[in-house]
C-alpha atoms as a printed R data frame, in Angstrom:
    type eleno elety resid chain resno       x       y      z
1   ATOM     1    CA   MET     A     1  -0.554   0.160 -0.197
2   ATOM     2    CA   THR     A     2   1.612   3.215 -1.181
3   ATOM     3    CA   LEU     A     3   1.145   6.434  1.739
4   ATOM     4    CA   SER     A     4  -0.185   9.482  1.248
5   ATOM     5    CA   PRO     A     5   2.623  12.859  2.091
6   ATOM     6    CA   ALA     A     6  -0.116  13.595  4.121
7   ATOM     7    CA   ASP     A     7   0.226   9.908  5.786
8   ATOM     8    CA   LEU     A     8   3.814  10.362  5.632
9   ATOM     9    CA   SER     A     9   3.912  12.921  7.753
10  ATOM    10    CA   ARG     A    10   1.150  12.682  9.902
11  ATOM    11    CA   ARG     A    11   3.005   8.831 10.947
12  ATOM    12    CA   ALA     A    12   5.982  10.479 11.015
13  ATOM    13    CA   LEU     A    13   4.520  12.562 14.119
14  ATOM    14    CA   LEU     A    14   3.339   9.771 15.998
15  ATOM    15    CA   LEU     A    15   6.570   8.197 15.466
16  ATOM    16    CA   GLY     A    16   8.409  10.571 16.527
17  ATOM    17    CA   ALA     A    17   5.683  11.219 19.938
18  ATOM    18    CA   LEU     A    18   6.166   7.807 21.378
19  ATOM    19    CA   ALA     A    19   9.981   7.894 20.943
20  ATOM    20    CA   ALA     A    20   9.377  10.978 22.489
21  ATOM    21    CA   PRO     A    21  10.267  11.410 27.085
22  ATOM    22    CA   PRO     A    22   7.492  11.981 29.103
23  ATOM    23    CA   ALA     A    23   7.328  15.597 29.223
24  ATOM    24    CA   ARG     A    24   4.998  15.782 33.191
25  ATOM    25    CA   ALA     A    25   5.835  13.548 35.384
26  ATOM    26    CA   GLU     A    26   3.511  15.038 38.136
27  ATOM    27    CA   SER     A    27   0.198  13.195 38.816
28  ATOM    28    CA   VAL     A    28  -3.328  14.820 36.441
29  ATOM    29    CA   ARG     A    29  -6.093  14.299 38.460
30  ATOM    30    CA   VAL     A    30 -10.277  14.118 36.725
31  ATOM    31    CA   TRP     A    31 -13.242  14.192 37.726
32  ATOM    32    CA   LEU     A    32 -15.842  11.943 35.383
33  ATOM    33    CA   PRO     A    33 -19.464  12.264 36.149
34  ATOM    34    CA   GLN     A    34 -20.930   9.007 36.544
35  ATOM    35    CA   HIS     A    35 -24.460  10.651 34.695
36  ATOM    36    CA   MET     A    36 -27.977   8.923 36.145
37  ATOM    37    CA   SER     A    37 -28.265   6.898 38.308
38  ATOM    38    CA   THR     A    38 -28.986   3.166 35.748
39  ATOM    39    CA   ALA     A    39 -25.832   2.736 35.903
40  ATOM    40    CA   ASP     A    40 -24.081   3.178 32.444
41  ATOM    41    CA   PRO     A    41 -21.764   0.224 30.380
42  ATOM    42    CA   GLN     A    42 -19.962   2.745 29.066
43  ATOM    43    CA   LEU     A    43 -18.424   4.237 32.169
44  ATOM    44    CA   PRO     A    44 -15.237   1.327 32.684
45  ATOM    45    CA   TYR     A    45 -13.877   1.088 28.792
46  ATOM    46    CA   VAL     A    46 -14.001   5.076 29.423
47  ATOM    47    CA   ARG     A    47 -12.528   5.019 33.056
48  ATOM    48    CA   ARG     A    48  -9.601   2.902 31.602
49  ATOM    49    CA   LEU     A    49  -9.443   4.804 28.492
50  ATOM    50    CA   ILE     A    50  -8.588   7.696 29.939
51  ATOM    51    CA   GLN     A    51  -6.522   6.149 31.962
52  ATOM    52    CA   LEU     A    52  -4.380   4.357 29.357
53  ATOM    53    CA   ALA     A    53  -4.291   8.082 27.898
54  ATOM    54    CA   LEU     A    54  -2.721   9.752 30.803
55  ATOM    55    CA   GLU     A    55  -0.668   6.798 30.998
56  ATOM    56    CA   ARG     A    56   1.218   7.535 27.230
57  ATOM    57    CA   ALA     A    57   1.070  10.682 28.062
58  ATOM    58    CA   GLY     A    58   3.312  10.103 31.045
59  ATOM    59    CA   VAL     A    59   1.339  12.069 33.549
60  ATOM    60    CA   ASN     A    60   0.461   9.071 36.489
61  ATOM    61    CA   ARG     A    61  -3.470   9.299 36.060
62  ATOM    62    CA   ASP     A    62  -5.718   9.330 39.122
63  ATOM    63    CA   VAL     A    63  -9.502   9.359 38.003
64  ATOM    64    CA   GLN     A    64 -12.013   9.795 40.041
65  ATOM    65    CA   LEU     A    65 -16.152   9.395 39.994
66  ATOM    66    CA   VAL     A    66 -18.466  12.678 40.953
67  ATOM    67    CA   SER     A    67 -22.197  10.963 42.453
68  ATOM    68    CA   LEU     A    68 -24.308  13.557 39.165
69  ATOM    69    CA   GLU     A    69 -27.679  13.277 38.865
70  ATOM    70    CA   MET     A    70 -28.004  15.344 35.276
71  ATOM    71    CA   TYR     A    71 -29.107  15.074 31.728
72  ATOM    72    CA   GLN     A    72 -25.835  15.479 28.518
73  ATOM    73    CA   SER     A    73 -27.626  19.166 27.969
74  ATOM    74    CA   ARG     A    74 -27.029  20.209 31.129
75  ATOM    75    CA   SER     A    75 -24.478  18.143 32.007
76  ATOM    76    CA   LEU     A    76 -22.456  19.478 28.781
77  ATOM    77    CA   MET     A    77 -23.802  23.725 30.215
78  ATOM    78    CA   GLU     A    78 -21.854  23.090 32.956
79  ATOM    79    CA   LEU     A    79 -18.906  22.199 31.233
80  ATOM    80    CA   ALA     A    80 -18.530  25.077 29.460
81  ATOM    81    CA   ARG     A    81 -18.914  27.431 31.862
82  ATOM    82    CA   GLY     A    82 -16.189  26.440 33.584
83  ATOM    83    CA   ASN     A    83 -17.921  26.032 37.223
84  ATOM    84    CA   SER     A    84 -18.562  22.083 36.306
85  ATOM    85    CA   ALA     A    85 -17.475  19.202 39.362
86  ATOM    86    CA   ILE     A    86 -16.204  17.261 36.683
87  ATOM    87    CA   ASP     A    87 -13.974  18.384 34.021
88  ATOM    88    CA   VAL     A    88 -14.250  15.362 31.896
89  ATOM    89    CA   MET     A    89 -17.602  14.312 29.421
90  ATOM    90    CA   TRP     A    90 -18.413  11.988 26.846
91  ATOM    91    CA   THR     A    91 -20.772  12.365 24.604
92  ATOM    92    CA   MET     A    92 -21.798  11.654 21.169
93  ATOM    93    CA   THR     A    93 -20.459  15.131 19.569
94  ATOM    94    CA   ASP     A    94 -22.925  16.942 17.659
95  ATOM    95    CA   ARG     A    95 -21.724  21.112 15.763
96  ATOM    96    CA   GLU     A    96 -23.455  22.104 18.542
97  ATOM    97    CA   ARG     A    97 -21.093  21.036 21.188
98  ATOM    98    CA   GLU     A    98 -18.479  21.757 19.983
99  ATOM    99    CA   SER     A    99 -19.187  24.937 19.645
100 ATOM   100    CA   SER     A   100 -20.989  25.392 23.237
101 ATOM   101    CA   GLY     A   101 -17.767  26.158 24.917
102 ATOM   102    CA   VAL     A   102 -16.208  22.743 26.106
103 ATOM   103    CA   LEU     A   103 -12.626  21.909 23.716
104 ATOM   104    CA   PRO     A   104 -13.940  18.541 21.967
105 ATOM   105    CA   ILE     A   105 -11.046  15.435 22.385
106 ATOM   106    CA   ARG     A   106 -11.331  14.374 17.572
107 ATOM   107    CA   ILE     A   107 -10.657  10.446 18.665
108 ATOM   108    CA   PRO     A   108 -13.507   8.677 18.813
109 ATOM   109    CA   ILE     A   109 -13.183   6.455 21.232
110 ATOM   110    CA   ASP     A   110 -15.957   4.405 20.280
111 ATOM   111    CA   ARG     A   111 -14.865   3.643 17.192
112 ATOM   112    CA   GLY     A   112 -18.123   5.406 15.268
113 ATOM   113    CA   LEU     A   113 -20.170   2.371 17.103
114 ATOM   114    CA   MET     A   114 -22.024   5.159 18.730
115 ATOM   115    CA   GLY     A   115 -24.098   5.025 14.636
116 ATOM   116    CA   TRP     A   116 -24.743   1.061 14.551
117 ATOM   117    CA   ARG     A   117 -27.920   0.377 16.343
118 ATOM   118    CA   VAL     A   118 -29.780  -1.902 16.574
119 ATOM   119    CA   LEU     A   119 -34.139  -1.389 16.836
120 ATOM   120    CA   LEU     A   120 -35.417  -2.257 20.443
121 ATOM   121    CA   VAL     A   121 -38.631  -3.055 19.829
122 ATOM   122    CA   ARG     A   122 -42.650  -5.058 21.872
123 ATOM   123    CA   ARG     A   123 -41.878  -8.952 21.737
124 ATOM   124    CA   ALA     A   124 -45.597  -9.106 20.494
125 ATOM   125    CA   ASP     A   125 -44.561  -6.901 17.444
126 ATOM   126    CA   LEU     A   126 -41.566  -8.737 16.298
127 ATOM   127    CA   PRO     A   127 -43.499 -10.884 13.601
128 ATOM   128    CA   ARG     A   128 -44.862  -6.808 12.200
129 ATOM   129    CA   TRP     A   129 -40.602  -6.278 11.497
130 ATOM   130    CA   ALA     A   130 -39.841  -9.510  9.922
131 ATOM   131    CA   GLY     A   131 -40.206  -7.374  6.568
132 ATOM   132    CA   VAL     A   132 -39.451  -4.392  6.557
133 ATOM   133    CA   SER     A   133 -35.731  -3.374  4.537
134 ATOM   134    CA   SER     A   134 -35.784   0.797  3.162
135 ATOM   135    CA   LEU     A   135 -36.297   4.043  5.222
136 ATOM   136    CA   ASP     A   136 -39.610   4.532  3.725
137 ATOM   137    CA   GLU     A   137 -40.933   1.380  5.600
138 ATOM   138    CA   LEU     A   138 -39.776   2.278  8.677
139 ATOM   139    CA   ARG     A   139 -41.129   5.782  8.700
140 ATOM   140    CA   GLN     A   140 -44.212   5.173  8.720
141 ATOM   141    CA   ARG     A   141 -43.390   3.440 12.331
142 ATOM   142    CA   VAL     A   142 -42.323   5.947 15.661
143 ATOM   143    CA   ALA     A   143 -38.906   5.846 17.212
144 ATOM   144    CA   GLY     A   144 -38.237   6.584 20.777
145 ATOM   145    CA   GLN     A   145 -35.152   9.634 21.799
146 ATOM   146    CA   GLY     A   146 -33.950  11.219 24.917
147 ATOM   147    CA   HIS     A   147 -35.401  15.384 24.244
148 ATOM   148    CA   ASP     A   148 -32.030  16.129 24.599
149 ATOM   149    CA   TRP     A   149 -29.652  13.750 22.611
150 ATOM   150    CA   PRO     A   150 -27.820  14.278 18.835
151 ATOM   151    CA   ASP     A   151 -29.775  11.742 17.194
152 ATOM   152    CA   THR     A   152 -33.595  13.086 17.995
153 ATOM   153    CA   ALA     A   153 -32.294  15.780 15.523
154 ATOM   154    CA   ILE     A   154 -30.773  12.527 12.831
155 ATOM   155    CA   LEU     A   155 -33.613  10.795 12.851
156 ATOM   156    CA   ARG     A   156 -35.240  13.329 11.873
157 ATOM   157    CA   ALA     A   157 -33.608  15.444  9.465
158 ATOM   158    CA   ASN     A   158 -33.725  11.849  7.406
159 ATOM   159    CA   GLY     A   159 -37.878  12.016  7.853
160 ATOM   160    CA   LEU     A   160 -38.495   9.372 10.472
161 ATOM   161    CA   GLN     A   161 -40.837   9.905 13.325
162 ATOM   162    CA   VAL     A   162 -39.643  10.383 16.374
163 ATOM   163    CA   SER     A   163 -42.262  11.125 20.542
164 ATOM   164    CA   THR     A   164 -39.448  11.974 22.632
165 ATOM   165    CA   SER     A   165 -38.701  12.088 26.567
166 ATOM   166    CA   SER     A   166 -36.544  13.353 29.142
167 ATOM   167    CA   GLY     A   167 -35.995   9.843 30.782
168 ATOM   168    CA   TYR     A   168 -33.872   7.586 30.205
169 ATOM   169    CA   GLU     A   169 -35.911   5.081 31.931
170 ATOM   170    CA   ALA     A   170 -38.861   6.467 31.057
171 ATOM   171    CA   LEU     A   171 -38.283   5.833 27.335
172 ATOM   172    CA   PHE     A   172 -38.535   2.403 27.959
173 ATOM   173    CA   ARG     A   173 -41.818   2.476 29.742
174 ATOM   174    CA   MET     A   174 -42.691   4.079 26.719
175 ATOM   175    CA   LEU     A   175 -42.066   1.997 24.000
176 ATOM   176    CA   ALA     A   176 -43.123  -1.261 26.338
177 ATOM   177    CA   SER     A   177 -47.222   0.717 26.628
178 ATOM   178    CA   GLY     A   178 -47.054   1.352 22.802
179 ATOM   179    CA   ARG     A   179 -46.060   5.034 23.155
180 ATOM   180    CA   PHE     A   180 -43.607   4.497 20.011
181 ATOM   181    CA   ASP     A   181 -42.586   1.245 18.031
182 ATOM   182    CA   TYR     A   182 -39.098   1.203 18.809
183 ATOM   183    CA   PHE     A   183 -36.496   2.245 20.223
184 ATOM   184    CA   PRO     A   184 -33.282   2.716 18.509
185 ATOM   185    CA   ARG     A   185 -30.092   1.530 20.942
186 ATOM   186    CA   ALA     A   186 -26.053   2.150 20.136
187 ATOM   187    CA   VAL     A   187 -24.046  -1.940 19.767
188 ATOM   188    CA   PHE     A   188 -22.866  -1.867 22.935
189 ATOM   189    CA   GLU     A   189 -25.281  -0.307 24.845
190 ATOM   190    CA   VAL     A   190 -28.467  -2.622 24.868
191 ATOM   191    CA   ASP     A   191 -26.907  -5.989 25.738
192 ATOM   192    CA   ALA     A   192 -26.971  -3.844 29.212
193 ATOM   193    CA   GLU     A   193 -30.216  -2.513 29.025
194 ATOM   194    CA   LEU     A   194 -31.771  -6.504 28.315
195 ATOM   195    CA   ALA     A   195 -29.444  -8.015 30.494
196 ATOM   196    CA   GLY     A   196 -30.296 -10.306 33.727
197 ATOM   197    CA   ASN     A   197 -34.240  -9.967 31.666
198 ATOM   198    CA   ARG     A   198 -35.112  -7.074 33.534
199 ATOM   199    CA   ARG     A   199 -37.110  -5.823 29.746
200 ATOM   200    CA   PRO     A   200 -38.349  -9.319 29.052
201 ATOM   201    CA   GLU     A   201 -41.519  -7.181 27.305
202 ATOM   202    CA   LEU     A   202 -38.740  -5.740 24.513
203 ATOM   203    CA   ALA     A   203 -36.364  -7.496 21.795
204 ATOM   204    CA   ILE     A   204 -35.085  -6.632 19.605
205 ATOM   205    CA   VAL     A   205 -35.374  -6.757 15.642
206 ATOM   206    CA   PRO     A   206 -33.313  -9.861 13.977
207 ATOM   207    CA   ASN     A   207 -30.654  -9.088 10.951
208 ATOM   208    CA   LEU     A   208 -31.516  -5.160 10.734
209 ATOM   209    CA   MET     A   209 -29.272  -1.484 11.975
210 ATOM   210    CA   LEU     A   210 -29.519   2.360 12.016
211 ATOM   211    CA   HIS     A   211 -26.930   3.370 10.778
212 ATOM   212    CA   TYR     A   212 -24.695   6.854 10.198
213 ATOM   213    CA   PRO     A   213 -21.188   8.226 10.955
214 ATOM   214    CA   ALA     A   214 -21.374   9.135 14.288
215 ATOM   215    CA   ALA     A   215 -18.540   9.475 17.332
216 ATOM   216    CA   ALA     A   216 -19.039   9.796 20.439
217 ATOM   217    CA   TYR     A   217 -15.872  12.712 22.490
218 ATOM   218    CA   LEU     A   218 -13.515  12.715 25.718
219 ATOM   219    CA   PHE     A   219 -15.402  17.013 26.197
220 ATOM   220    CA   VAL     A   220 -12.981  19.142 28.645
221 ATOM   221    CA   SER     A   221 -14.102  22.185 30.158
222 ATOM   222    CA   PRO     A   222 -12.274  25.238 28.768
223 ATOM   223    CA   ARG     A   223 -10.118  25.486 32.227
224 ATOM   224    CA   ARG     A   224  -8.689  22.166 31.548
225 ATOM   225    CA   PRO     A   225  -6.658  23.585 28.541
226 ATOM   226    CA   GLU     A   226  -3.143  21.576 29.865
227 ATOM   227    CA   LEU     A   227  -5.639  18.071 29.776
228 ATOM   228    CA   ALA     A   228  -7.627  19.051 26.828
229 ATOM   229    CA   GLU     A   229  -3.697  17.925 25.361
230 ATOM   230    CA   LEU     A   230  -2.553  15.111 27.552
231 ATOM   231    CA   LEU     A   231  -6.286  13.249 26.682
232 ATOM   232    CA   ARG     A   232  -5.245  14.542 22.862
233 ATOM   233    CA   VAL     A   233  -0.905  13.293 23.001
234 ATOM   234    CA   GLY     A   234  -2.325  10.207 24.950
235 ATOM   235    CA   LEU     A   235  -4.871   8.982 23.061
236 ATOM   236    CA   GLU     A   236  -2.913  10.039 19.222
237 ATOM   237    CA   LYS     A   237   0.112   7.373 21.660
238 ATOM   238    CA   ALA     A   238  -3.125   4.805 21.948
239 ATOM   239    CA   VAL     A   239  -3.752   5.360 19.007
240 ATOM   240    CA   ALA     A   240  -0.632   4.773 16.772
241 ATOM   241    CA   ASP     A   241   0.998   1.485 19.256
242 ATOM   242    CA   GLY     A   242  -2.512  -0.188 18.869
243 ATOM   243    CA   GLY     A   243  -3.730   0.000 23.069
244 ATOM   244    CA   LEU     A   244  -7.039   2.380 21.762
245 ATOM   245    CA   GLN     A   245  -7.877  -0.516 19.661
246 ATOM   246    CA   GLN     A   246  -6.810  -3.653 22.111
247 ATOM   247    CA   LEU     A   247  -8.937  -1.559 24.854
248 ATOM   248    CA   HIS     A   248 -11.653  -1.400 22.221
249 ATOM   249    CA   HIS     A   249 -12.257  -5.239 21.969
250 ATOM   250    CA   GLU     A   250 -11.989  -6.572 25.150
251 ATOM   251    CA   HIS     A   251 -14.686  -4.574 26.634
252 ATOM   252    CA   PHE     A   252 -17.174  -4.506 23.197
253 ATOM   253    CA   GLY     A   253 -15.222  -7.232 21.086
254 ATOM   254    CA   ALA     A   254 -18.556 -10.139 22.588
255 ATOM   255    CA   LEU     A   255 -20.884  -6.760 21.804
256 ATOM   256    CA   ILE     A   256 -20.502  -6.622 18.808
257 ATOM   257    CA   LYS     A   257 -20.006 -10.414 17.167
258 ATOM   258    CA   ALA     A   258 -22.976 -11.669 19.297
259 ATOM   259    CA   HIS     A   259 -25.191  -8.437 16.455
260 ATOM   260    CA   PRO     A   260 -24.148  -9.653 12.622
261 ATOM   261    CA   VAL     A   261 -26.258  -8.321 10.328
262 ATOM   262    CA   SER     A   262 -26.019  -8.440  6.260
263 ATOM   263    CA   ARG     A   263 -24.814  -5.253  3.972
264 ATOM   264    CA   GLU     A   264 -28.772  -5.277  2.659
265 ATOM   265    CA   ARG     A   265 -30.344  -4.675  6.128
266 ATOM   266    CA   VAL     A   266 -28.241  -1.836  6.871
267 ATOM   267    CA   LEU     A   267 -30.415   1.214  6.596
268 ATOM   268    CA   LYS     A   268 -28.634   4.616  5.941
269 ATOM   269    CA   LEU     A   269 -29.198   7.453  7.817
270 ATOM   270    CA   HIS     A   270 -27.508  10.449  6.755
271 ATOM   271    CA   ASN     A   271 -25.980  12.857  9.470
272 ATOM   272    CA   PRO     A   272 -26.104  16.289  9.429
273 ATOM   273    CA   LEU     A   273 -25.420  17.360 12.663
274 ATOM   274    CA   LEU     A   274 -21.345  16.156 12.385
275 ATOM   275    CA   PRO     A   275 -18.838  18.831 12.218
276 ATOM   276    CA   PRO     A   276 -16.515  19.823  9.060
277 ATOM   277    CA   GLN     A   277 -13.000  18.564 11.423
278 ATOM   278    CA   THR     A   278 -14.998  14.806 12.144
279 ATOM   279    CA   PRO     A   279 -11.389  12.856 11.188
280 ATOM   280    CA   LEU     A   280 -13.801  10.859  8.726
281 ATOM   281    CA   GLN     A   281 -10.450   9.805  6.552
282 ATOM   282    CA   ARG     A   282  -8.532   8.721  8.964
283 ATOM   283    CA   ARG     A   283  -9.668   5.028  8.391
284 ATOM   284    CA   GLU     A   284  -7.763   3.709 11.316
285 ATOM   285    CA   LEU     A   285 -10.028   5.043 14.563
286 ATOM   286    CA   TRP     A   286 -13.180   3.454 12.985
287 ATOM   287    CA   LEU     A   287 -14.566   0.331 12.917
288 ATOM   288    CA   GLN     A   288 -17.168  -1.393 11.490
289 ATOM   289    CA   PRO     A   289 -19.479  -4.219 12.883
290 ATOM   290    CA   GLY     A   290 -17.835  -8.051 11.354
291 ATOM   291    CA   GLU     A   291 -14.189  -6.198 11.004
292 ATOM   292    CA   PRO     A   292 -11.570  -8.185 13.666
293 ATOM   293    CA   GLY     A   293 -11.393  -5.417 16.741
């Protein structure tokens, strides 16, 4: 494979950074939110990833959790103002979030899997979903989403009907009671949400996915620009040496394998909220279901 001048330049910079001695030796403390009271299946991964990035950046790491009962939009507002108890949060990027004053680290920590969505439906309705294979058919049904989630605007921009709620747990109850028809869930979220037969009335539509280009980033408080730079440098090093990919596979590889899908059963959406700075051209940052981790 012939590398372009830009690829050669990037590789040289990353190899040079890997060879450089650590610039700092002090301990860096980072406060993360636990988000809502429901256990977040991404939290153990994000915590280890931040530890890995700081380690690669050459600093001791001390990652602590703040118990935070707060919606995403509120967390981002407080993070942007610099008066939040947290230093870093993670969520899906969009144009508004990147222009809000927070500091985005433009490396998709989810490797793009946030945009690969299975459809959670009422188990009794599974026969009605067997023949769905086009967006036109999906437009006849109603999705459920959080009122401040970027996904809501993405679905609506593609002509899909959406019903919203401000409560995460409420969305599952609304689906079960027939308030809407399906609840798109990321492939690394849904198994934890159904674990332990917690919601026996719900099921995943077999062999059907939505996909839109999306990325979950770390967002850093503007009062911690030095932390943002450490995380950026550390994540780049972890991508270059394969550490990020390995950690992602450890946490999510089995979940990805558990949700295979035929290419003709992937319904593709466009994402008008995706910022132009999103590094879609950097193939090493992205993963698709069916590919090895």
